[in-house]
N, C-alpha and C positions, 0 to 999 in steps of 0.2 A: 790092093792092100789100103784100108783106110786110115787116115790121120788118128793116131791116139794121144790122148792127153795124159800127160804124166805130172802128177803132183809131186813137187821138188821140196823136199823138207831140209833146211840147211841148219845144222845144230849149233851154230856159232853166231852170236849176236853182235859180235865186235864189228866195228865200222869198216876195218879194212881187213876183214876175215877172209883168210886163205880158201876156207871152204866155200864162201859165197863166189869168191873168183873162180873157183874150179867148177861150181854150178853153173856160172855164166859162160864158162870155155865150154863146157859140156852142151849147154843150150845152142852155142854157135856151132858145134860139131855135129849136131844130131841129125840124122837123116831126115828126109821130108815127111816120112811116116810118123814122126814123134814132134809133139809140141809139148815143149817143157814149160811148166808154170811154177814159179816159186810161190808157196804157201807160206806167209809169214806167221812165225809161231811165238814170237816174243811177248805179244800182250794178252795171251791167253791166260786168264785166270788159273791158279792152281786147282787142280782137279779135286773136288769134295763132294762125295755122292750126296750129301745134304742139299745141295744146289742143284742136283739133276732131277728136278721134279718138272713133268710135263706142263709147258705153258710158262714156266718161270726158269727155264735154263738160260744162263747168261748168254747173251747174243753172239760173244765172241765164239763160245763153244759151238754153238749152232751154226753160224757161218763157217767155221773150221770144219765141222762135219759135214756140211753141204759141198763144200770145195772137194773134200775127199770123195765123198760118194760119187760126185760127178766125173772124176778122174778115172781112166782104164788102168793106171799103173802108179807105183810110188817109187821115187827114187831118193834115198836119203844120203847127204852129203855131210859127214860129220867129223868134229875133232874127237879127241879123248881127254876126258876129264877123270883123273884118278883111276885109270884102267878101265872105265866105263863110258857111257854116254853122257852127255851135259844133261843137267836137270831139266832144263829147258825142253829138250827134246823128249825126254822121258815122259814129262807132262803132257807134250802134244799126243805122244802115243796112247797114255791113259785117256786124255780127252776123246780122242777118236774111237776107242774101244767100248766106250759106254754110250747108253746104258747097255746091261749086259744083255747079250742076244741081238743086239742092234749096232754092231761094230761096223764102224765105216771103212776098216781095213779088208774085211773078209774077202778072200778070193782073188784080191788085186795082185798081179805080179810085182815084185820088188826087187829092187837092188841097192846095195850099199857100197859106197865109196867114201874111205875114211883118209883124212888129209892131216898132216902135222908137220911141224918145222922138224921134229925129231926124226930119228932114223927109222924107226919100225912102222911109220905112217899109221898110227892109231890102230894098230892090230887088236887092242883089248876093247875098244868101242865098237869096232867092226864085229866081232864075234859076239858080245853082249846084245847088240842089236839084233842079230840074227836069230838068238835065242828067244826073244820077245816076239818076233814076227812070226815063228814056227807056231807058237802059241796062239797067235791071231789069224792063223790059217792064211798067211801071205807067202806064196810060193817064191824064194828068195832065189836069184840067178846064182850059180855056184861058179861059175867060171866066165871070163877071168876074174879071179878076186883082184880087188882094187885098194891098195894101201898105198897113198902117195906120201912119200916123206920128203924132207928137204924143201918143204913148200915156201920157205922164205926165199929160195933161190929160182924160183919157177917164173916170176911175173917181172914185168917192166915196171917203171914207176906210175904207170897209168893203169896199172891193174889188169895189163893183158898177159896172156900166156906167152912167154918167151923161149921156152924149152921145147925143141923139136920133137925129143924123145917123149916127152911127157904128152905132147899134142898128140903124137901117133897113137900112144898108148890109150888115152882118152877117147880118141876116135874109134879104136878096136872095141873099147868098153861099150860106148854108146850104141854102136852097130850091133853088138852082141845083146845089149839089153833090148833093142828093137825086135831081134829075132826071138828073144826069150818071151817078150809080150805076145807076139803073134803066135807062139806055140802054146803059152798057158793062160792067155787071157780069155775072161768071159766072152761068150759070143753073143 
């Protein structure tokens, strides 16, 4: 089994983001067959088709698209804003999906884990994201579903995961994702 590169998109830009902490925990728990790389999305200009002209594409868009295309799979770690995904994540999805017919997402195995201090673990964002990925031909891992609630209680003061039950769940999740990538990824 060769090492697969996983593009990780964190939907929260907050400095002390619980989502980034979960992404870092997943990276530490990942099997040797996966290399997780966070792709930053906060500086992507808003998508505007008028700016998507060959030879004149904003450099940040092109760099983002190139990073996505180089990845074998994609993992979303996202909070929920107003029962959906944060605007910054939706913008990244739009940037990666264009120009029409040249989507950087096409065929990449995907998974989503949603994280929230609230009890339902950003359920709404998780499912809205899945809807977009179906359209973009990203086969999303179905099980285990991953909604992490109570995120404010899961980390120590240095940002390390301190909850054993959550660590066990995240390990199960990332190992299932490794299997999903192996089963569904492009060869």
